[in-house]
C-alpha positions as CSV (number, residue, x, y, z in Angstrom):
1,M,76.3,-94.8,165.6
2,Q,73.8,-96.2,162.6
3,L,75.5,-98.2,159.5
4,L,74.8,-95.7,156.5
5,Q,76.4,-97.4,153.6
6,A,78.9,-100.3,153.4
7,K,80.8,-102.4,150.6
8,V,82.3,-105.9,150.6
9,R,84.5,-107.4,148.4
10,C,88.0,-109.8,147.7
11,L,86.1,-112.3,150.1
12,K,84.7,-115.5,149.1
13,E,82.2,-115.8,146.5
14,V,82.2,-111.8,146.5
15,E,84.5,-110.2,144.1
16,D,83.0,-106.4,145.1
17,S,79.8,-106.1,146.4
18,G,79.5,-102.1,145.6
19,W,78.6,-99.7,147.6
20,F,74.3,-100.3,149.0
21,K,72.7,-98.3,152.3
22,P,70.8,-99.7,154.2
23,G,67.9,-98.4,155.9
24,R,67.7,-96.9,159.6
25,K,65.2,-99.9,160.9
26,I,65.2,-103.2,158.4
27,T,67.0,-103.9,155.5
28,L,66.0,-106.6,153.4
29,L,68.8,-108.1,151.2
30,T,68.8,-110.3,148.1
31,G,71.6,-111.3,145.6
32,P,71.8,-113.0,142.2
33,R,72.9,-116.8,144.3
34,K,73.1,-118.4,147.1
35,G,75.5,-117.9,149.5
36,V,76.3,-114.2,148.4
37,I,74.4,-112.4,150.6
38,S,75.8,-114.7,153.9
39,Q,79.0,-113.7,153.0
40,I,78.1,-110.4,152.7
41,L,76.7,-110.0,156.2
42,K,79.8,-112.8,157.7
43,G,82.1,-109.7,155.8
44,L,80.1,-106.9,158.0
45,E,80.1,-108.7,161.2
46,A,84.1,-108.7,161.1
47,L,84.2,-105.0,161.6
48,N,83.3,-105.0,164.9
49,P,82.9,-108.8,165.9
50,L,81.9,-110.5,169.2
51,Y,84.6,-112.9,168.5
52,E,88.4,-112.9,168.7
53,I,88.9,-112.1,165.1
54,E,92.4,-113.6,164.4
55,R,91.4,-117.0,166.3
56,I,87.9,-117.6,164.0
57,N,89.9,-116.3,160.5
58,P,86.9,-115.1,158.9
59,F,88.9,-113.7,155.5
60,A,90.5,-116.8,155.4
61,D,88.9,-118.4,152.1
62,H,89.6,-114.8,150.2
63,P,90.7,-115.0,146.6
64,Q,94.4,-114.6,145.9
65,T,94.3,-112.4,143.1
66,W,92.0,-109.4,142.2
67,Q,90.7,-108.4,139.5
68,Q,92.0,-104.5,138.7
69,G,90.9,-102.8,135.3
70,Y,92.2,-105.5,132.4
71,Y,94.7,-106.8,134.9
72,R,94.5,-109.2,137.4
73,R,96.8,-108.7,140.3
74,Q,97.9,-110.9,143.4
75,V,96.5,-109.7,146.5
76,V,98.2,-108.1,149.0
77,R,96.6,-108.4,152.7
78,E,98.2,-106.1,154.3
79,K,96.6,-103.5,151.7
80,K,93.8,-105.1,150.9
81,T,90.5,-103.8,152.6
82,A,87.9,-106.4,152.7
83,V,84.6,-104.6,154.1
84,T,84.1,-100.5,154.5
85,A,81.7,-99.1,156.4
86,V,80.2,-95.8,156.7
87,F,78.9,-94.9,160.3
88,S,76.8,-91.6,161.3
89,S,78.3,-90.4,164.8
90,N,75.4,-89.6,167.5
91,P,75.7,-86.3,169.7
92,E,77.6,-88.0,172.6
93,L,80.8,-89.3,170.6
94,V,80.6,-85.4,168.1
95,K,80.8,-84.3,171.8
96,A,84.2,-86.3,173.1
97,L,85.4,-85.8,169.6
98,S,85.8,-81.8,169.7
99,L,87.2,-81.9,173.4
100,L,90.1,-83.5,171.2
101,D,90.2,-81.5,168.5
102,E,88.0,-78.3,167.7
103,S,87.6,-79.6,164.3
104,L,85.5,-82.9,165.0
105,I,82.9,-80.6,166.1
106,E,81.7,-81.1,162.0
107,T,82.2,-85.0,162.2
108,D,79.1,-86.8,161.3
109,R,80.2,-89.3,159.3
110,I,82.8,-91.9,160.2
111,E,84.2,-94.6,158.0
112,M,85.6,-97.7,158.5
113,G,87.4,-100.3,156.8
114,R,89.0,-104.1,158.0
115,R,91.7,-105.2,155.9
116,L,92.4,-109.0,154.5
117,D,95.2,-109.3,157.2
118,Y,92.5,-107.7,159.7
119,S,93.5,-104.7,160.7
120,R,91.4,-101.8,161.0
121,W,91.6,-98.1,159.8
122,V,88.8,-95.4,160.9
123,S,88.7,-91.9,158.8
124,F,86.5,-89.0,159.2
125,V,84.9,-88.3,156.5
126,E,85.8,-84.7,154.5
127,I,88.0,-83.9,157.5
128,S,92.0,-84.8,157.4
129,A,93.3,-86.7,159.8
130,S,96.9,-84.9,159.6
131,A,98.4,-81.7,158.4
132,R,100.2,-81.4,154.7
133,W,103.2,-79.3,154.9
134,S,101.8,-76.8,153.0
135,D,99.9,-75.9,156.0
136,I,102.8,-74.8,157.8
137,S,105.8,-74.1,155.3
138,D,105.3,-70.4,155.3
139,R,105.3,-70.1,159.2
140,I,108.2,-72.4,159.2
141,R,109.9,-70.6,157.1
142,V,109.2,-67.2,159.4
143,L,110.3,-68.9,162.6
144,R,113.7,-70.3,160.9
145,G,114.3,-66.7,160.0
146,E,113.6,-64.8,163.0
147,L,115.9,-67.5,164.9
148,N,119.0,-67.1,162.2
149,D,118.0,-63.4,162.7
150,N,118.5,-63.4,166.5
151,V,121.0,-66.1,166.5
152,G,123.0,-64.8,163.9
153,S,124.4,-68.0,162.7
154,A,123.4,-70.7,159.8
155,S,120.9,-73.4,160.0
156,S,121.8,-76.5,161.9
157,T,121.9,-80.0,160.9
158,S,118.5,-79.9,163.1
159,D,116.2,-77.9,160.5
160,A,117.9,-79.7,157.8
161,F,114.7,-81.6,157.1
162,I,113.0,-78.8,156.3
163,E,114.2,-77.9,152.6
164,S,113.7,-81.8,151.7
165,C,109.8,-81.5,152.5
166,R,107.5,-81.1,149.5
167,Q,104.2,-79.1,150.0
168,A,101.9,-82.9,149.6
169,D,104.0,-84.2,152.2
170,R,101.6,-85.7,155.3
171,I,102.8,-84.6,158.9
172,K,102.9,-87.8,160.6
173,G,105.1,-90.1,161.5
174,P,109.0,-89.2,161.2
175,L,108.4,-85.6,159.5
176,A,105.9,-85.3,162.5
177,R,108.8,-86.0,164.7
178,K,111.3,-84.4,163.4
179,C,108.9,-81.3,163.2
180,R,108.1,-81.2,167.1
181,E,111.6,-81.9,167.9
182,W,112.7,-78.8,166.1
183,L,109.6,-76.6,167.3
184,V,109.8,-77.2,171.0
185,R,114.2,-77.1,171.2
186,H,113.5,-73.2,169.7
187,S,110.0,-72.6,171.6
188,Q,111.7,-70.5,174.1
189,Q,113.5,-68.1,171.7
190,W,110.5,-67.1,170.1
191,T,108.2,-64.3,171.4
192,G,104.9,-62.5,170.5
193,E,103.6,-62.9,167.1
194,H,106.7,-65.6,166.2
195,Y,105.3,-67.3,169.9
196,N,101.5,-67.2,168.0
197,L,103.4,-68.6,164.4
198,F,105.0,-71.3,166.9
199,R,101.8,-72.8,168.8
200,E,99.8,-72.5,165.5
201,C,102.4,-74.8,163.5
202,I,102.5,-77.4,166.8
203,H,98.8,-77.5,167.0
204,E,98.9,-78.6,163.3
205,V,101.7,-80.9,163.4
206,N,100.1,-82.6,166.5
207,L,97.3,-83.5,164.7
208,H,97.9,-86.7,163.8
209,E,97.9,-87.4,167.2
210,R,95.0,-86.6,168.2
211,F,93.3,-87.7,165.1
212,K,94.3,-91.2,166.5
213,L,93.5,-90.6,169.7
214,A,90.1,-90.2,168.4
215,N,90.2,-93.6,166.6
216,R,90.1,-94.9,170.0
217,F,86.6,-92.8,170.8
218,V,85.4,-94.2,167.6
219,K,86.3,-97.7,168.4
220,E,83.9,-97.6,172.0
221,Y,81.0,-95.9,170.6
222,L,80.8,-98.1,167.4
223,P,77.9,-100.7,167.8
224,P,78.7,-104.6,168.1
225,I,78.0,-106.0,165.1
226,V,75.9,-109.5,165.3
227,Y,75.6,-112.2,162.3
228,I,72.4,-114.9,163.4
229,G,71.8,-117.5,161.4
230,P,69.5,-120.3,161.9
231,E,71.5,-122.8,164.0
232,L,71.6,-120.6,166.7
233,L,69.3,-121.6,169.2
234,L,69.0,-120.7,172.7
235,R,70.8,-123.0,175.5
236,K,68.9,-124.1,178.3
237,V,71.6,-123.2,181.0
238,Y,75.1,-120.8,180.7
239,K,77.3,-122.4,183.6
240,Y,80.2,-119.8,183.9
241,A,82.4,-123.0,184.1
242,D,81.6,-122.8,180.4
243,L,81.8,-119.3,179.7
244,A,85.9,-118.3,180.8
245,D,87.0,-120.0,177.5
246,A,84.2,-119.0,175.5
247,D,86.3,-117.0,172.9
248,Q,87.4,-120.3,171.5
249,S,84.9,-122.1,171.2
250,G,83.4,-121.2,168.5
251,K,80.8,-117.9,167.4
252,D,77.8,-118.4,169.8
253,P,77.0,-114.6,170.2
254,I,74.9,-115.4,173.5
255,V,78.0,-117.0,174.7
256,L,80.4,-114.3,173.5
257,L,78.3,-112.3,175.2
258,L,78.3,-113.6,178.4
259,N,81.8,-114.1,178.3
260,R,82.4,-111.0,178.0
261,I,80.3,-110.2,181.3
262,Y,82.2,-112.9,182.9
263,K,85.4,-111.4,182.5
264,R,84.6,-107.5,183.0
265,F,82.5,-108.1,186.5
266,H,85.0,-110.8,187.6
267,L,82.5,-114.1,187.8
268,V,85.1,-116.3,188.5
269,Q,84.3,-115.9,191.9
270,P,80.9,-113.6,191.8
271,T,80.2,-111.7,195.4
272,R,76.8,-111.0,196.4
273,E,77.7,-107.3,196.0
274,I,78.7,-108.0,191.8
275,L,76.0,-110.5,191.2
276,D,73.1,-107.6,193.1
277,R,74.8,-105.1,190.7
278,L,74.3,-107.0,187.7
279,N,70.5,-108.3,188.6
280,S,69.7,-104.2,189.0
281,R,71.1,-103.7,185.7
282,I,68.5,-106.5,183.9
283,Q,65.7,-105.0,185.9
284,E,66.5,-101.8,184.2
285,I,66.4,-102.3,180.9
286,A,63.8,-105.0,181.8
287,S,61.9,-102.4,182.5
288,R,61.6,-100.7,178.8
289,E,58.4,-101.7,177.2
290,I,60.0,-104.1,174.5
291,Y,61.4,-106.4,177.0
292,R,59.0,-106.0,179.6
293,M,55.8,-107.6,177.1
294,S,58.7,-110.2,176.6
295,G,58.5,-111.6,180.6
296,M,62.3,-111.5,180.4
297,M,62.5,-113.6,183.8
298,L,67.1,-113.2,183.7
299,M,69.1,-114.0,186.5
300,F,72.9,-114.2,187.6
301,E,73.6,-116.6,189.9
302,E,76.3,-118.2,191.9
303,E,77.5,-120.9,189.3
304,S,75.2,-120.1,186.4
305,F,73.3,-117.8,183.8
306,S,69.9,-118.2,183.8
307,H,66.7,-116.9,181.8
308,G,63.7,-118.2,182.7
309,Y,63.1,-119.6,178.9
310,S,63.2,-123.5,179.7
311,T,59.7,-123.7,179.9
312,K,58.6,-121.6,177.5
313,V,60.5,-122.3,174.6
314,K,57.9,-124.8,172.6
315,S,59.1,-124.6,169.0
316,P,61.9,-123.1,166.8
317,L,60.2,-119.8,166.0
318,D,59.8,-119.6,170.1
319,N,63.0,-120.4,170.4
320,R,64.7,-117.9,167.8
321,L,62.5,-114.6,169.0
322,M,64.1,-115.0,172.4
323,Y,67.2,-115.7,171.0
324,I,67.5,-112.5,169.3
325,R,66.0,-110.7,172.4
326,L,68.6,-111.8,174.8
327,V,71.4,-110.7,172.0
328,C,69.7,-107.2,172.4
329,F,69.6,-107.3,176.1
330,L,73.3,-108.7,177.2
331,A,74.6,-105.9,174.8
332,E,72.5,-103.2,176.5
333,I,74.3,-104.6,180.1
334,L,77.6,-104.1,178.4
335,W,77.7,-101.2,176.0
336,S,73.9,-99.4,177.1
337,R,73.8,-99.7,173.5
338,P,71.9,-102.2,171.1
339,P,74.1,-104.2,168.2
340,V,73.7,-103.9,164.3
341,L,71.6,-107.4,164.1
342,L,72.9,-109.5,160.5
343,L,69.8,-112.1,160.6
344,D,70.9,-114.7,157.6
345,G,68.0,-117.4,157.3
346,Y,66.5,-117.1,160.6
347,D,62.9,-118.1,159.1
348,K,64.3,-120.9,157.8
349,E,62.2,-124.2,157.9
350,L,59.1,-122.2,159.7
351,P,55.6,-121.7,158.6
352,D,54.0,-119.0,156.8
353,T,52.6,-118.0,160.3
354,G,55.8,-118.6,161.9
355,R,57.1,-116.2,159.2
356,R,54.7,-113.6,159.8
357,E,55.0,-113.7,163.8
358,M,59.0,-113.7,163.0
359,A,58.2,-110.0,160.8
360,C,56.6,-108.7,164.0
361,F,59.0,-109.5,166.1
362,V,61.7,-107.6,163.6
363,S,60.0,-105.0,163.3
364,A,59.3,-104.5,166.9
365,I,63.0,-104.8,167.7
366,A,63.8,-102.3,164.7
367,E,62.7,-99.5,166.4
368,T,65.4,-99.7,168.3
369,T,67.6,-101.9,166.8
370,Q,69.2,-101.2,163.1
371,V,68.9,-104.9,161.4
372,L,69.9,-106.6,158.5
373,L,68.4,-109.5,156.8
374,H,68.1,-112.4,154.3
375,P,65.6,-114.2,154.5
376,D,65.0,-117.9,153.6
377,K,62.1,-116.8,151.7
378,H,61.7,-113.6,149.4
379,E,58.6,-112.7,150.7
380,W,58.9,-111.4,153.8
381,S,55.2,-110.3,155.3
382,P,55.2,-107.3,152.9
383,E,52.5,-105.1,155.2
384,Y,55.3,-104.3,157.0
385,T,56.2,-101.2,155.3
386,D,59.0,-99.6,157.1
387,I,61.4,-102.4,155.0
388,K,63.3,-101.3,153.2
389,T,64.8,-103.7,150.1
390,L,68.2,-103.5,148.1
391,Q,69.5,-106.4,145.2
392,I,73.3,-107.0,145.5
393,L,74.6,-107.4,142.4
394,A,77.5,-108.6,143.6
395,E,80.6,-109.3,141.0
């Protein structure tokens, strides 16, 4: 899934970024003042972060009021969406979704948002997630009339809800439950064309439930979004004992990724079979050209994870390049897909030659990984023409 466009609002230093459209590979973001782009990148990360969002509480400093037209209103955290993004859906996701509902075969855009209370919503662009009463009202009345003709009695209390429904009402929640119960209760009394009407109605009534299941599918395919600042550096060793409670210790992406691997593969007492399976997966990923050139030497051992870089890391540049590479590598182990990388000031304090080498490296990574970056210096090796530059005029 590719990030196509995004909007951040009602966060610290960001009233409203407006919609912006990242490029397919590298997007260089610039802003009106220092700190704005950093907040936008951290907001984007909150869409699908590695950390436990309620523990880290990234929206804690959000404004308490919101400018809406000529009025300033109180912010309601449960209703205010702070980050909205549109992703493209890949063929594997579309195929999985179409098995739930044939209308989803047309899905190629998925919209997602994170509210200030950290709840998350998903919708499918141009495809309704629930039917309206107007979609089934005529058929329901035909079925109801057939019941009255056959049974010879007046409408019962179980179908009293029908008279109170308005054409624009969404069929979800209590209304969907009432419709479903009424239809199922009388399903044996309809035959022929009336039974076909029953099947059409129950299909529409269950649409919202199918879309809720589809939302879970989307979350499985959503790429992890990883924010990396200049303070994040590669450690010499990562011991399993330190990974057990890593989700409580901050926002170091490598630690958080290893924590997930630790839990998924039960590394509290790793068997030789588990270690061999993990290391076999490493060898498979390391055979790809971008990792083969880097000389990866990763290994899961009985008590720790080693990366083989301790003797090679000779400068901040080397450390940062290896850090980025390892984040991508660990994401591949977990999800078989790369993350969306958000690089914030990662060229900080590097000499011009180091910045050029960083730009060359990021350009190579971007062949498989979407990158949004906010360089410490605005000049970012213009010889790399696959970079899209966006100026965010956040209010």
